[in-house]
All heavy atoms as an XYZ file, in Angstrom:
821
protein
N      33.999     44.284     27.069
C      35.282     44.078     26.440
C      35.811     42.678     26.756
O      35.638     42.180     27.866
C      36.295     45.105     26.924
C      35.958     46.523     26.479
O      35.277     46.665     25.445
O      36.366     47.470     27.159
N      36.483     42.110     25.799
C      37.105     40.798     26.005
C      38.338     40.958     26.883
O      39.021     41.975     26.836
C      37.491     40.186     24.663
N      38.636     39.965     27.716
C      39.844     40.050     28.536
C      41.100     39.977     27.689
O      41.066     39.541     26.540
C      39.739     38.846     29.471
C      38.743     37.945     28.871
C      37.886     38.749     27.948
N      42.225     40.360     28.275
C      43.509     40.339     27.583
C      43.782     38.942     27.037
O      43.623     37.944     27.726
C      44.629     40.759     28.545
C      45.982     40.721     27.908
N      46.379     41.634     26.947
C      47.014     39.863     28.052
C      47.596     41.351     26.552
N      48.016     40.272     27.207
N      44.171     38.856     25.775
C      44.514     37.583     25.156
C      43.360     36.903     24.447
O      43.540     35.884     23.792
N      42.143     37.437     24.576
C      40.974     36.850     23.902
C      40.669     37.685     22.671
O      40.593     38.915     22.741
C      39.750     36.805     24.845
C      38.505     36.336     24.102
C      40.037     35.909     26.042
N      40.511     37.024     21.544
C      40.222     37.708     20.286
C      38.926     38.511     20.424
O      37.851     37.930     20.609
C      40.097     36.685     19.164
C      39.934     37.315     17.786
O      39.711     38.549     17.696
O      40.038     36.566     16.806
N      38.979     39.835     20.342
C      37.779     40.655     20.521
C      36.765     40.512     19.389
O      35.633     40.965     19.513
C      38.331     42.081     20.600
C      39.629     42.023     19.871
C      40.173     40.628     20.098
N      37.148     39.865     18.280
C      36.209     39.665     17.173
C      35.328     38.439     17.406
O      34.370     38.208     16.694
C      36.962     39.502     15.861
C      37.737     40.749     15.460
C      38.633     40.471     14.305
N      39.625     39.474     14.737
C      40.433     38.804     13.934
N      40.397     39.011     12.642
N      41.305     37.944     14.403
N      35.669     37.623     18.420
C      34.903     36.415     18.711
C      33.778     36.698     19.688
O      33.462     37.851     20.002
N      33.179     35.652     20.155
C      32.087     35.783     21.106
C      32.630     35.643     22.518
O      33.315     34.676     22.841
C      31.020     34.721     20.856
C      30.332     34.908     19.538
C      30.655     34.098     18.465
C      29.396     35.899     19.370
C      30.033     34.267     17.245
C      28.762     36.084     18.160
C      29.083     35.262     17.087
N      32.307     36.577     23.374
C      32.738     36.548     24.758
C      31.646     37.161     25.616
O      31.080     38.198     25.272
C      34.043     37.322     24.957
C      34.465     37.382     26.392
C      35.090     36.284     26.973
C      34.194     38.487     27.170
C      35.453     36.309     28.308
C      34.553     38.514     28.505
C      35.187     37.419     29.071
N      31.354     36.523     26.724
C      30.352     37.030     27.651
C      31.019     37.187     29.014
O      31.635     36.243     29.520
C      29.151     36.067     27.774
C      28.142     36.569     28.788
C      28.492     35.858     26.424
N      30.902     38.349     29.596
C      31.410     38.558     30.941
C      30.585     37.742     31.926
O      29.399     37.481     31.680
C      31.322     40.044     31.312
C      32.287     40.980     30.594
C      31.931     42.431     30.882
C      33.714     40.695     31.024
N      31.163     37.317     33.050
C      30.375     36.610     34.066
C      29.164     37.444     34.452
O      29.267     38.655     34.671
C      31.354     36.469     35.230
C      32.703     36.495     34.593
C      32.569     37.447     33.423
N      28.002     36.792     34.488
C      26.735     37.493     34.705
C      25.895     36.755     35.721
O      25.781     35.534     35.664
C      25.956     37.603     33.379
O      26.795     38.224     32.394
C      24.684     38.405     33.540
N      25.288     37.497     36.653
C      24.382     36.926     37.651
C      22.988     37.491     37.400
O      22.813     38.707     37.313
C      24.835     37.258     39.091
C      23.816     36.742     40.103
C      26.211     36.670     39.363
N      22.015     36.597     37.275
C      20.616     36.991     37.151
C      19.936     36.692     38.486
O      19.881     35.537     38.900
C      19.912     36.209     36.031
C      20.397     36.551     34.654
C      21.449     35.852     34.080
C      19.802     37.572     33.933
C      21.897     36.158     32.804
C      20.242     37.893     32.661
C      21.299     37.186     32.098
N      19.431     37.727     39.148
C      18.746     37.559     40.427
C      17.241     37.603     40.197
O      16.760     38.035     39.148
C      19.168     38.657     41.397
N      16.494     37.123     41.184
C      15.023     37.154     41.149
C      14.463     36.426     39.931
O      13.459     36.844     39.347
C      14.499     38.597     41.184
C      14.960     39.342     42.421
O      14.964     38.728     43.508
O      15.332     40.523     42.306
N      15.103     35.349     39.541
C      14.643     34.546     38.406
C      13.506     33.649     38.873
O      13.522     33.117     39.978
C      15.803     33.697     37.839
C      15.327     32.751     36.747
C      16.913     34.603     37.321
N      12.509     33.490     38.026
C      11.444     32.514     38.284
C      11.567     31.411     37.243
O      12.145     31.610     36.164
C      10.049     33.158     38.223
O       9.852     33.721     36.934
C       9.888     34.228     39.301
N      11.034     30.253     37.563
C      11.241     29.085     36.719
C      10.534     29.175     35.367
O      10.790     28.361     34.481
C      10.818     27.818     37.456
C      11.689     26.646     37.097
O      12.869     26.808     36.816
N      11.116     25.463     37.095
N       9.681     30.160     35.165
C       9.021     30.314     33.867
C       9.774     31.267     32.934
O       9.403     31.422     31.781
C       7.575     30.787     34.053
C       7.464     32.135     34.741
O       8.386     32.497     35.509
O       6.448     32.823     34.537
N      10.860     31.880     33.401
C      11.637     32.801     32.575
C      12.526     32.030     31.597
O      12.994     30.938     31.891
C      12.535     33.689     33.454
C      11.793     34.669     34.298
S      12.987     35.585     35.302
C      11.973     36.929     35.842
N      12.792     32.627     30.455
C      13.640     32.008     29.438
C      15.004     31.642     30.006
O      15.517     30.551     29.742
C      13.804     32.952     28.233
O      12.508     33.222     27.681
C      14.685     32.340     27.160
N      15.605     32.501     30.810
C      16.935     32.243     31.356
C      16.939     30.995     32.242
O      17.946     30.312     32.372
C      17.481     33.476     32.122
C      18.964     33.292     32.464
C      16.676     33.754     33.371
C      19.886     33.297     31.296
N      15.794     30.650     32.809
C      15.685     29.446     33.646
C      15.321     28.214     32.826
O      15.582     27.086     33.246
C      14.636     29.654     34.739
N      14.730     28.392     31.656
C      14.227     27.268     30.861
C      15.195     26.786     29.799
O      15.043     25.689     29.277
C      12.903     27.643     30.170
C      11.780     28.146     31.053
C      11.398     27.270     32.197
N      10.953     25.952     31.799
C      10.689     24.971     32.673
N      10.838     25.171     33.950
N      10.296     23.807     32.261
N      16.174     27.613     29.423
C      17.099     27.246     28.363
C      18.477     26.954     28.941
O      18.879     27.558     29.939
C      17.188     28.350     27.314
C      15.880     28.528     26.562
C      15.955     29.538     25.449
O      17.033     30.120     25.230
O      14.922     29.755     24.800
N      19.191     26.047     28.312
C      20.516     25.655     28.764
C      21.523     26.682     28.261
O      21.710     26.839     27.063
C      20.829     24.263     28.225
C      21.931     23.564     28.931
C      21.992     22.085     28.570
O      21.742     21.718     27.399
O      22.293     21.300     29.460
N      22.148     27.376     29.188
C      23.091     28.435     28.856
C      24.506     27.922     29.106
O      24.811     27.429     30.185
C      22.837     29.690     29.719
C      23.874     30.764     29.423
C      21.429     30.207     29.500
N      25.371     28.037     28.104
C      26.778     27.673     28.262
C      27.568     28.957     28.328
O      27.717     29.663     27.347
C      27.251     26.775     27.119
C      26.658     25.406     27.187
C      25.508     25.099     26.486
C      27.238     24.433     27.986
C      24.959     23.834     26.560
C      26.691     23.169     28.078
C      25.554     22.863     27.359
N      28.070     29.254     29.488
C      28.830     30.471     29.693
C      28.896     30.775     31.174
O      28.292     30.077     31.992
N      29.583     31.823     31.528
C      29.722     32.183     32.935
C      28.467     32.888     33.448
O      28.438     34.100     33.673
C      30.943     33.107     32.935
C      30.887     33.754     31.582
C      30.344     32.691     30.656
N      27.388     32.113     33.599
C      26.083     32.672     33.959
C      25.540     31.943     35.187
O      25.603     30.714     35.277
C      25.084     32.522     32.789
C      23.691     32.961     33.192
C      25.563     33.314     31.585
N      25.020     32.701     36.133
C      24.373     32.146     37.318
C      22.978     32.737     37.418
O      22.819     33.963     37.405
C      25.168     32.483     38.577
C      24.517     32.110     39.905
C      24.451     30.589     40.049
C      25.282     32.722     41.066
N      21.973     31.872     37.476
C      20.588     32.319     37.677
C      20.171     31.927     39.088
O      20.281     30.763     39.470
C      19.653     31.656     36.672
O      19.985     32.036     35.369
N      19.680     32.896     39.855
C      19.274     32.650     41.233
C      17.761     32.529     41.286
O      17.041     33.473     40.971
C      19.748     33.775     42.161
C      21.277     33.883     42.099
C      19.268     33.528     43.594
C      21.839     35.086     42.821
N      17.279     31.334     41.673
C      15.850     31.064     41.826
C      15.615     30.751     43.303
O      16.173     29.793     43.835
C      15.397     29.871     40.961
C      15.710     30.133     39.487
C      13.911     29.590     41.177
C      15.435     28.943     38.583
N      14.818     31.565     43.958
C      14.578     31.349     45.386
C      13.516     30.261     45.591
O      12.774     29.907     44.681
C      14.144     32.658     46.053
O      12.915     33.093     45.510
N      13.479     29.734     46.804
C      12.498     28.706     47.171
C      12.168     28.858     48.644
O      12.913     29.449     49.415
C      13.039     27.306     46.876
C      14.285     26.961     47.671
C      14.178     26.305     48.891
C      15.545     27.313     47.217
C      15.317     26.007     49.633
C      16.682     27.017     47.951
C      16.559     26.364     49.159
O      17.670     26.068     49.896
N      11.016     28.308     49.050
C      10.596     28.391     50.448
C      10.802     27.073     51.197
O      11.062     27.071     52.379
C       9.135     28.815     50.537
C       8.878     30.217     50.019
C       7.434     30.633     50.297
N       7.062     31.854     49.622
C       7.332     33.072     50.069
N       7.984     33.219     51.185
N       6.957     34.129     49.397
N      10.665     25.956     50.501
C      10.807     24.654     51.148
C      11.746     23.774     50.335
O      11.974     24.025     49.147
C       9.447     23.936     51.261
O       8.986     23.612     49.938
C       8.402     24.788     51.982
N      12.267     22.730     50.974
C      13.110     21.779     50.242
C      12.323     21.129     49.109
O      12.860     20.923     48.023
C      13.640     20.703     51.184
C      14.687     21.198     52.131
C      15.158     20.134     53.094
O      14.668     18.983     53.034
O      16.030     20.449     53.920
N      11.081     20.793     49.347
C      10.249     20.168     48.312
C      10.128     21.077     47.093
O      10.206     20.620     45.957
C       8.864     19.805     48.852
C       8.867     18.657     49.815
C       9.430     17.375     49.222
O       9.110     17.049     48.050
O      10.204     16.705     49.920
N       9.931     22.373     47.337
C       9.837     23.324     46.223
C      11.173     23.406     45.475
O      11.199     23.458     44.249
C       9.442     24.706     46.740
C       9.293     25.741     45.643
C       8.972     27.129     46.160
O       8.861     27.328     47.392
O       8.853     28.031     45.312
N      12.280     23.396     46.203
C      13.602     23.445     45.567
C      13.825     22.223     44.685
O      14.303     22.341     43.552
C      14.686     23.545     46.636
N      13.477     21.042     45.185
C      13.642     19.805     44.419
C      12.746     19.818     43.187
O      13.171     19.487     42.081
C      13.360     18.581     45.309
C      14.443     18.472     46.391
C      13.250     17.304     44.487
C      14.085     17.555     47.532
N      11.506     20.224     43.369
C      10.558     20.290     42.246
C      11.054     21.267     41.176
O      11.035     20.968     39.980
C       9.176     20.699     42.772
C       8.056     20.592     41.788
C       6.674     20.807     42.401
N       6.580     21.973     43.281
C       6.507     21.920     44.622
N       6.537     20.761     45.243
N       6.417     23.020     45.333
N      11.558     22.424     41.597
C      12.075     23.420     40.652
C      13.299     22.889     39.916
O      13.424     23.037     38.696
C      12.425     24.730     41.389
O      11.232     25.248     41.989
C      13.010     25.760     40.440
N      14.211     22.256     40.646
C      15.430     21.727     40.022
C      15.113     20.650     38.991
O      15.785     20.557     37.961
C      16.365     21.167     41.094
N      14.098     19.848     39.245
C      13.748     18.755     38.330
C      12.804     19.186     37.204
O      12.597     18.434     36.253
C      13.124     17.595     39.105
C      14.141     16.859     39.947
O      15.319     16.817     39.624
N      13.678     16.275     41.036
N      12.247     20.390     37.292
C      11.288     20.879     36.302
C      12.014     21.481     35.105
O      11.984     22.691     34.864
C      10.355     21.909     36.935
C       9.334     22.451     35.950
O       8.986     21.735     34.977
O       8.879     23.594     36.141
N      12.694     20.624     34.359
C      13.444     21.074     33.192
C      13.597     19.906     32.225
O      13.560     18.749     32.640
C      14.840     21.609     33.600
O      15.563     21.960     32.420
C      15.622     20.588     34.397
N      13.762     20.229     30.956
C      14.018     19.171     29.978
C      15.493     18.801     29.971
O      15.892     17.852     29.311
C      13.554     19.574     28.562
C      14.292     20.810     28.056
C      12.043     19.768     28.541
C      14.018     21.148     26.597
N      16.309     19.576     30.700
C      17.744     19.319     30.758
C      18.108     18.660     32.085
O      17.297     18.545     32.972
C      18.522     20.624     30.578
C      18.177     21.337     29.304
C      17.433     22.503     29.311
C      18.568     20.816     28.081
C      17.106     23.152     28.126
C      18.246     21.459     26.895
C      17.516     22.625     26.930
O      17.198     23.247     25.766
N      19.357     18.274     32.212
C      19.799     17.677     33.455
C      21.260     17.292     33.420
O      21.607     16.155     33.688
N      22.124     18.229     33.085
C      23.543     17.908     33.006
C      24.164     17.807     34.395
O      24.824     16.827     34.717
C      24.280     18.970     32.186
C      25.732     18.675     31.841
C      25.860     17.368     31.067
C      26.324     19.824     31.046
N      23.933     18.805     35.243
C      24.585     18.813     36.548
C      23.784     19.637     37.544
O      23.116     20.599     37.182
C      25.988     19.400     36.418
O      26.648     19.403     37.644
N      23.855     19.230     38.803
C      23.268     19.964     39.926
C      24.287     19.999     41.043
O      25.228     19.210     41.063
C      22.008     19.263     40.459
C      20.772     19.568     39.661
O      20.469     20.716     39.398
N      20.047     18.534     39.281
N      24.064     20.874     41.998
C      24.887     20.911     43.204
C      23.992     21.206     44.391
O      23.044     21.980     44.290
C      25.973     21.978     43.096
N      24.283     20.545     45.504
C      23.581     20.782     46.761
C      24.622     21.188     47.785
O      25.634     20.506     47.951
C      22.837     19.516     47.246
C      22.153     19.767     48.577
C      21.830     19.045     46.200
N      24.367     22.302     48.471
C      25.283     22.795     49.494
C      24.503     22.920     50.789
O      23.420     23.496     50.821
C      25.877     24.171     49.091
C      26.779     24.715     50.183
C      26.619     24.057     47.768
N      25.055     22.351     51.861
C      24.384     22.440     53.153
C      25.295     22.047     54.296
O      26.272     21.322     54.110
N      24.968     22.537     55.501
C      25.768     22.223     56.682
C      25.615     20.755     57.081
O      26.562     20.145     57.548
C      25.360     23.114     57.846
C      25.764     24.557     57.665
C      25.352     25.414     58.835
O      24.327     25.177     59.469
N      26.149     26.430     59.119
N      24.419     20.206     56.922
C      24.166     18.806     57.263
C      24.400     17.973     56.007
O      23.534     17.866     55.137
C      22.728     18.654     57.762
C      22.382     17.237     58.179
O      23.082     16.279     57.781
O      21.372     17.082     58.899
N      25.579     17.370     55.901
C      25.941     16.662     54.675
C      25.036     15.466     54.403
O      24.700     15.187     53.258
C      27.401     16.210     54.706
C      27.844     15.668     53.365
C      29.339     15.581     53.224
O      30.035     16.549     53.569
O      29.806     14.535     52.745
N      24.601     14.757     55.441
C      23.688     13.624     55.237
C      22.377     14.091     54.617
O      21.847     13.450     53.713
C      23.416     12.889     56.554
C      24.630     12.133     57.068
O      25.504     11.784     56.242
O      24.706     11.899     58.291
N      21.855     15.222     55.092
C      20.614     15.777     54.528
C      20.857     16.224     53.087
O      20.020     16.022     52.211
C      20.125     16.946     55.382
C      18.819     17.516     54.935
C      17.670     16.579     55.295
N      16.447     17.090     54.729
C      15.588     16.360     54.039
N      15.798     15.069     53.883
N      14.506     16.878     53.531
N      22.000     16.837     52.820
C      22.329     17.279     51.459
C      22.401     16.085     50.509
O      21.927     16.156     49.372
C      23.644     18.055     51.457
N      22.956     14.971     50.972
C      23.031     13.756     50.143
C      21.629     13.208     49.886
O      21.322     12.763     48.769
C      23.938     12.690     50.804
C      23.809     11.356     50.108
C      25.387     13.164     50.797
N      20.745     13.261     50.884
C      19.353     12.825     50.680
C      18.678     13.655     49.593
O      17.995     13.119     48.726
C      18.552     12.950     51.979
C      18.816     11.889     52.988
C      17.939     12.081     54.224
O      17.589     13.210     54.582
N      17.595     10.987     54.859
N      18.862     14.955     49.664
C      18.272     15.842     48.654
C      18.896     15.560     47.292
O      18.191     15.456     46.282
C      18.438     17.316     49.067
C      17.583     17.605     50.300
C      18.079     18.253     47.915
C      17.870     18.920     50.964
N      20.216     15.411     47.254
C      20.912     15.145     45.992
C      20.380     13.881     45.325
O      20.272     13.819     44.097
C      22.415     15.024     46.239
N      20.027     12.892     46.116
C      19.529     11.629     45.549
C      18.190     11.790     44.847
O      17.795     10.929     44.069
C      19.425     10.563     46.640
O      18.340     10.847     47.511
N      17.503     12.892     45.082
C      16.195     13.133     44.462
C      16.281     14.018     43.219
O      15.269     14.280     42.565
C      15.256     13.756     45.491
C      15.003     12.781     46.649
C      14.128     13.369     47.719
N      12.835     13.732     47.172
C      11.977     14.544     47.800
N      12.285     15.060     48.959
N      10.823     14.847     47.246
N      17.475     14.491     42.889
C      17.650     15.353     41.716
C      17.954     14.515     40.491
O      18.779     13.612     40.536
C      18.767     16.359     41.972
C      18.536     17.295     43.150
C      19.724     18.225     43.336
C      17.249     18.092     42.989
N      17.269     14.812     39.395
C      17.425     14.060     38.149
C      18.393     14.770     37.222
O      17.988     15.632     36.431
C      16.061     13.882     37.489
C      15.160     12.947     38.274
C      13.855     12.708     37.529
N      12.773     12.923     38.471
C      11.808     13.807     38.342
N      11.739     14.562     37.282
N      10.889     13.932     39.254
N      19.661     14.414     37.359
C      20.668     14.979     36.463
C      21.833     14.014     36.346
O      21.949     13.063     37.115
C      21.150     16.348     36.960
O      21.846     16.233     38.162
N      22.680     14.272     35.365
C      23.801     13.389     35.103
C      24.802     13.343     36.231
O      25.394     12.314     36.514
N      25.001     14.448     36.915
C      25.946     14.501     38.018
C      25.396     15.455     39.072
O      24.903     16.532     38.741
C      27.299     14.991     37.523
C      28.370     14.991     38.589
C      29.726     15.352     38.001
O      29.826     16.236     37.160
N      30.764     14.670     38.445
N      25.474     15.046     40.333
C      25.072     15.910     41.441
C      26.244     16.004     42.412
O      26.701     14.994     42.934
C      23.818     15.386     42.173
C      23.418     16.347     43.286
C      22.659     15.195     41.207
N      26.711     17.208     42.632
C      27.816     17.449     43.558
C      27.240     17.878     44.906
O      26.254     18.605     44.962
C      28.714     18.555     43.028
S      29.381     18.217     41.392
N      27.866     17.428     45.988
C      27.441     17.807     47.333
C      28.597     18.533     48.013
O      29.680     17.967     48.190
C      27.012     16.582     48.159
C      26.669     16.983     49.591
C      25.820     15.885     47.507
N      28.353     19.780     48.363
C      29.311     20.638     49.064
C      30.629     20.825     48.322
O      31.658     21.104     48.938
C      29.561     20.140     50.490
C      28.357     20.384     51.377
O      27.527     21.226     51.096
N      28.263     19.629     52.449
N      30.618     20.659     47.014
C      31.765     20.954     46.163
C      31.239     21.522     44.855
O      30.084     21.322     44.498
C      32.648     19.715     45.867
C      33.318     19.213     47.119
C      31.863     18.615     45.196
N      32.107     22.200     44.118
C      31.685     22.794     42.848
C      31.752     21.803     41.697
O      31.081     21.970     40.695
C      32.538     24.017     42.532
N      32.581     20.770     41.844
C      32.737     19.801     40.766
C      33.013     18.447     41.388
O      33.785     18.340     42.338
C      33.895     20.219     39.838
C      34.126     19.269     38.696
C      33.188     19.137     37.679
C      35.260     18.492     38.645
C      33.394     18.262     36.630
C      35.482     17.612     37.601
C      34.536     17.499     36.594
N      32.413     17.403     40.856
C      32.500     16.069     41.443
C      33.828     15.374     41.283
O      34.088     14.377     41.939
N      34.689     15.871     40.435
C      35.986     15.250     40.261
C      36.061     14.444     38.977
O      35.054     14.022     38.419
N      37.264     14.208     38.542
C      37.479     13.520     37.275
C      37.190     12.025     37.348
O      37.012     11.380     36.337
C      38.921     13.744     36.802
C      39.234     15.206     36.506
S      38.110     15.967     35.324
C      38.510     15.076     33.854
N      37.141     11.442     38.530
C      36.922     10.008     38.655
C      35.430      9.649     38.749
O      35.080      8.486     38.668
C      37.671      9.490     39.869
C      39.180      9.707     39.696
C      39.954      9.321     40.896
N      39.926      7.862     41.003
C      40.365      7.202     42.052
N      40.842      7.851     43.082
N      40.315      5.892     42.080
N      34.580     10.643     38.926
C      33.149     10.385     39.034
C      32.549     10.175     37.647
O      32.987     10.784     36.674
C      32.453     11.562     39.716
N      31.536      9.298     37.533
C      30.865      9.144     36.237
C      30.288     10.479     35.782
O      29.879     11.299     36.598
C      29.745      8.151     36.528
C      30.139      7.467     37.779
C      30.965      8.449     38.557
N      30.272     10.699     34.486
C      29.791     11.974     33.964
C      28.899     11.709     32.767
O      29.103     10.773     32.015
C      30.962     12.866     33.540
C      30.516     14.210     33.037
C      30.153     15.199     33.923
C      30.430     14.461     31.690
C      29.729     16.440     33.475
C      30.003     15.693     31.219
C      29.661     16.683     32.125
N      27.929     12.554     32.585
C      27.092     12.469     31.407
C      25.788     13.195     31.630
O      25.483     13.625     32.734
N      25.049     13.323     30.571
C      23.805     14.049     30.644
C      22.636     13.183     31.072
O      22.736     11.970     31.218
N      21.544     13.849     31.264
C      20.283     13.225     31.636
C      19.220     14.025     30.914
O      19.399     15.220     30.679
C      20.112     13.310     33.156
C      18.971     12.506     33.706
C      19.084     11.140     33.865
C      17.783     13.110     34.069
C      18.049     10.386     34.379
C      16.738     12.374     34.590
C      16.876     11.014     34.748
O      15.846     10.276     35.259
N      18.146     13.394     30.543
C      17.099     14.048     29.755
C      17.710     14.533     28.445
O      18.369     13.764     27.755
C      16.426     15.170     30.541
C      15.803     14.728     31.860
C      15.188     15.909     32.562
C      14.768     15.570     33.966
N      14.216     16.722     34.656
N      17.572     15.825     28.107
C      18.089     16.329     26.831
C      19.459     16.990     26.949
O      19.871     17.728     26.068
C      17.084     17.303     26.214
C      15.811     16.620     25.753
C      14.870     17.565     25.031
O      15.289     18.535     24.405
N      13.588     17.281     25.121
N      20.181     16.702     28.025
C      21.545     17.228     28.190
C      22.557     16.135     27.887
O      22.416     15.005     28.328
C      21.771     17.701     29.626
O      21.101     18.912     29.856
N      23.582     16.502     27.177
C      24.654     15.556     26.923
C      24.281     14.482     25.929
O      23.248     14.531     25.273
N      25.140     13.494     25.876
C      24.966     12.400     24.911
C      25.233     11.089     25.634
O      26.269     10.451     25.440
C      25.939     12.602     23.745
C      25.709     11.592     22.635
O      24.595     11.059     22.527
O      26.665     11.341     21.879
N      24.331     10.709     26.516
C      24.485      9.474     27.272
C      25.248      9.693     28.563
O      25.588     10.807     28.927
N      25.497      8.576     29.271
C      26.168      8.650     30.557
C      27.227      7.571     30.679
O      27.073      6.476     30.176
C      25.156      8.416     31.682
C      24.098      9.462     31.760
C      23.059      9.069     32.746
N      23.484      9.426     34.089
C      22.671      9.474     35.113
N      21.407      9.170     34.964
N      23.100      9.806     36.294
N      28.300      7.907     31.376
C      29.297      6.914     31.736
C      28.725      6.075     32.874
O      27.899      6.522     33.634
C      30.587      7.574     32.214
C      31.293      8.352     31.143
C      32.519      9.063     31.687
O      32.661      9.239     32.909
O      33.329      9.441     30.861
N      29.199      4.881     33.015
C      28.754      4.007     34.114
C      29.838      3.837     35.139
O      30.965      3.871     34.899
C      28.315      2.650     33.578
C      27.160      2.747     32.629
C      25.894      3.313     33.262
O      25.538      2.947     34.373
N      25.235      4.211     32.578
């Protein structure tokens, strides 16, 4: 059901979490716009970086970790328009734009 105030005749998707996703699944390979979270597990940092970069898209990534310097090192290896470290959104003053087949260019 659509939440109060949303036209029920339109398109609405409830927030959805997909667990146990592998990088070969459609949900991991296609760019989804909506309240969707896909959880892909990894064993090593190298595997996580390789998985994150193994896409034709690259709008945004986020790295969360207790060691912020290490998180920034990992973030520097991700190929996307914006990479946030220990925050959900980089802020309005940060450059924004797509990378690969996401978005339409990048701000400088």
